[in-house]
C-alpha positions in Angstrom: 0.0 0.2 0.0 2.6 2.6 1.1 5.7 1.0 -0.3 5.8 2.7 -3.6 5.0 6.1 -2.0 8.1 5.7 0.1 10.6 4.0 -2.4 10.3 0.6 -0.5 10.4 -2.7 -2.2 8.2 -4.3 0.4 6.5 -3.6 3.8 9.6 -3.3 6.2 7.6 -3.9 9.2 5.7 -7.1 8.2 5.9 -10.2 10.2 8.2 -12.4 8.4 10.7 -15.3 9.0 12.9 -13.6 6.1 16.6 -13.8 7.9 17.6 -10.6 6.2 15.5 -8.7 8.7 17.2 -10.4 11.6 18.4 -7.7 14.1 20.1 -8.3 17.6 20.3 -5.9 20.2 22.9 -6.0 22.9 20.3 -8.2 25.0 20.0 -10.7 22.3 23.9 -10.9 21.9 24.5 -11.2 25.7 22.0 -14.0 26.1 23.0 -15.8 22.9 26.7 -15.8 24.1 25.6 -17.2 27.5 23.6 -20.1 26.4 26.2 -20.8 23.3 28.9 -21.1 25.9 26.7 -23.2 28.1 26.4 -25.8 25.5 29.9 -25.7 24.4 31.3 -26.1 28.0 28.7 -28.8 28.7 27.2 -27.2 31.7 24.0 -29.2 31.6 20.8 -27.0 31.7 20.6 -23.5 30.7 17.6 -21.1 30.9 16.7 -18.2 28.6 13.8 -15.9 29.3 12.4 -13.0 27.1 9.0 -10.9 27.1 6.7 -12.1 24.5 7.5 -10.5 21.1 11.3 -10.2 21.7 12.1 -12.9 19.1 13.1 -15.6 21.8 12.2 -18.5 19.3 14.1 -17.0 16.3 17.1 -16.6 18.8 16.8 -20.4 19.5 16.7 -21.2 15.9 19.9 -19.0 15.3 21.4 -20.8 18.2 21.0 -24.0 16.5 22.5 -22.8 13.3 25.5 -21.6 15.2 25.9 -25.0 16.8 25.8 -26.8 13.5 28.7 -29.2 13.5 29.3 -28.9 17.1 26.0 -30.3 18.5 23.1 -32.2 17.2 19.9 -30.3 18.4 16.3 -31.2 18.8 13.8 -28.3 19.2 10.4 -28.8 21.3 8.3 -26.0 20.4 5.1 -27.2 22.4 4.7 -27.1 26.2 4.3 -30.8 27.2 2.3 -31.7 30.1 3.1 -35.2 31.2 6.5 -37.1 31.7 5.3 -39.5 29.2 4.9 -36.7 26.4 8.4 -35.7 27.1 10.1 -38.9 27.0 8.2 -40.2 24.0 9.2 -37.1 22.1 12.7 -37.2 23.1 13.0 -40.8 22.3 11.4 -40.2 18.9 13.8 -37.3 18.1 16.9 -39.3 18.8 15.7 -42.3 16.7 14.2 -44.5 19.1 10.8 -46.0 19.6 9.1 -45.5 22.8 5.8 -47.0 22.7 5.3 -50.1 24.8 8.3 -49.7 27.1 8.7 -48.9 30.8 10.2 -45.5 31.9 13.4 -47.1 33.3 13.8 -49.1 30.0 13.4 -45.8 28.0 16.0 -44.2 30.0 18.5 -47.2 29.6 17.9 -47.1 25.9 18.3 -43.3 25.6 21.5 -43.3 27.7 23.0 -46.1 25.4 22.1 -43.9 22.3 23.4 -40.7 23.8 26.7 -42.5 24.9 27.1 -43.6 21.3 26.6 -40.2 20.0 29.2 -38.9 22.5 31.8 -41.5 21.4 31.2 -40.3 17.8 32.0 -36.6 18.9 28.4 -35.4 19.0 26.8 -33.2 21.7 23.0 -33.8 22.0 21.1 -30.4 22.6 17.4 -30.5 23.6 15.7 -26.9 23.4 12.5 -26.7 25.1 10.5 -23.6 24.2 7.4 -22.1 26.1 8.9 -23.3 29.3 6.6 -21.3 31.3 3.7 -23.4 30.1 5.5 -26.6 30.9 3.8 -28.6 33.7 5.5 -29.5 36.9 5.4 -33.1 35.8 7.1 -32.2 32.5 9.8 -30.1 34.2 10.6 -32.8 36.5 11.2 -35.2 33.6 13.5 -32.7 32.2 15.4 -32.8 35.3 15.5 -36.4 35.2 17.1 -36.2 31.7 19.9 -34.1 33.0 21.0 -37.1 35.0 22.2 -38.9 32.1 26.0 -39.1 32.3 28.9 -41.2 31.2 32.2 -41.3 33.1 31.3 -38.0 34.6 30.4 -36.2 31.4 26.9 -34.8 30.7 25.4 -36.9 27.8 22.6 -34.3 27.2 22.8 -30.3 27.0 19.3 -28.7 27.7 18.1 -25.3 27.2 14.7 -24.3 28.8 13.3 -21.2 27.2 10.2 -19.1 28.0 8.7 -15.8 28.9 9.5 -14.2 32.2 6.9 -16.3 34.2 9.4 -19.1 33.7 11.9 -17.5 36.2 9.0 -17.2 38.7 8.0 -20.8 38.2 11.7 -21.9 38.8 11.8 -20.0 42.0 9.0 -22.2 43.4 10.1 -24.6 46.1 8.9 -27.7 44.4 11.4 -26.8 41.6 14.3 -26.4 43.8 16.2 -29.5 42.6 15.8 -28.3 39.0 16.8 -24.9 39.8 20.2 -26.0 41.3 21.0 -27.9 38.1 20.6 -24.6 36.1 24.2 -23.3 35.5 23.0 -20.3 33.1 20.0 -18.0 33.6 20.0 -15.6 30.5 17.6 -12.8 30.1 16.9 -11.0 26.7 16.2 -7.3 27.6 14.0 -5.1 25.5 15.8 -2.7 22.9 17.1 0.5 24.1 16.1 3.8 22.4 19.4 3.7 20.3 18.8 0.1 19.4 15.2 1.0 18.3 16.6 3.7 16.0 19.0 0.8 14.5 16.2 -1.7 14.3 13.9 0.6 12.3 16.5 1.8 10.0 17.9 -1.7 9.3 14.5 -2.9 8.3 14.1 0.0 6.1 17.5 -0.4 4.6 16.5 -4.1 3.8 13.7 -2.8 1.4 15.7 -0.2 -0.2 15.3 2.7 2.0 18.5 4.6 3.2 17.3 8.0 3.6 15.6 9.2 6.9 11.8 8.2 6.9 11.0 8.4 10.7 11.9 11.8 12.4 14.0 11.5 15.6 11.1 12.5 17.7 9.0 9.6 16.1 11.7 7.1 17.0 11.9 8.3 20.6 8.1 7.9 20.9 8.0 4.4 19.1 10.7 3.1 21.6 8.5 4.5 24.4 5.0 3.2 23.4 6.6 -0.2 22.2 8.5 -0.8 25.3 11.5 -1.8 23.2 9.6 -5.0 22.3 10.2 -5.7 18.4 6.6 -7.2 17.7 5.0 -4.0 19.2 7.6 -1.9 17.3 6.6 -3.4 14.2 2.9 -2.7 14.8 3.4 0.8 15.7 5.9 1.6 12.8 3.4 -0.2 10.3 0.6 1.9 11.4 2.6 5.1 11.5 3.7 4.5 7.8 0.1 3.8 6.8 -1.1 7.3 8.3 1.9 9.0 6.7 0.8 7.6 3.5 -2.9 8.5 3.9 -1.9 12.0 4.9 0.5 12.3 1.8 3.3 13.1 4.2 7.0 12.5 3.3 8.2 11.8 7.0 6.8 10.0 9.9 6.3 12.4 12.8 5.7 11.7 16.6 2.1 12.6 16.2 1.6 9.7 13.7 3.4 7.4 16.0 1.1 8.3 18.9 -2.0 7.9 16.8 -0.9 4.5 15.5 -0.1 3.3 19.0 -3.7 3.7 20.0 -4.4 0.8 17.7 -2.3 -1.6 19.5 -4.1 -4.5 21.3 -1.8 -3.9 24.1 0.2 -0.8 24.9 3.6 -0.8 26.6 3.1 2.7 27.8 -0.7 3.3 28.4 0.2 6.7 29.9 1.2 7.8 26.5 -1.5 5.9 24.5 -4.5 6.9 26.5 -3.8 10.8 26.1 -6.6 12.8 24.3 -6.3 12.5 20.6 -3.9 15.0 19.2 -4.8 17.2 16.3 -4.4 16.4 13.1 19.6 -14.1 7.8 21.7 -10.0 6.7 22.4 -8.3 9.9 23.3 -4.6 10.0 26.8 -3.5 10.3 26.5 -2.9 13.9 25.0 -6.5 14.2 27.7 -8.0 12.1 30.4 -6.4 14.2 28.8 -7.7 17.4 28.3 -11.1 16.1 32.1 -11.1 15.0 32.9 -10.3 18.5 30.6 -13.1 19.7 32.2 -15.4 17.1 35.5 -14.9 18.9 33.9 -16.3 22.0 33.4 -19.5 20.2 36.9 -20.6 20.8 36.4 -20.2 24.6 19.4 -18.0 15.8 7.6 -15.3 18.2 
């Protein structure tokens, strides 16, 4: 709709899996480094939390890509509710049938398979997403999986990822044993204002816009009303661009961002949004340099 008007080849703020739109803020990079090293150093269980809309699942898939050749990874996107569900899916993902066998037999067969993979030089990584929705029973089974060892070496690396409620869940006394097994607790923090500016410009540059389109005041307000959450930032920026197109404007102003923010299903800064209506995967250079620095640590991807 507005792409041609602003010299864009496509909508820069659409929800897409296109890796060229991938942008990592410092919070993403720090969390990625923490869980990456946790796997390489065979620390057992790591946990990663992020507010909804921060790109947690994208980060996990990027992690899997970075570990290619270093670990065999199995990604579990659904929150399991029973121990049997967890075991059956884990067994299936490592190439073992699980039906009709007792749990201790499943664990024994799994340990043998993992030991075989270890001898062949493979780490096995299990990534459980939506950890805040895993049942207590499923979390206990994940803890039991972390018991699998061979000659004092972990046979499994495990990452449990979820929204911030996962941290609250792990603090509960009934999960004390699991919490003690967690060696890394990484958090993805929302984008800072300067990162919001980079994020917006990066997505615009991917679709062919190098000139300024969002005025500085508009970017500042977009950072505030979105709370630095990329998902909400995309909604606000898309709405503001639509309004600029409708009003035949060449730039996006703060007034347009404020108006667009009123259409959010949830506002990060309701005190701004509730004001009376005003009158009428290629990373950026910054991300590249950050990931190059992260790459140096290798010797030590919603």
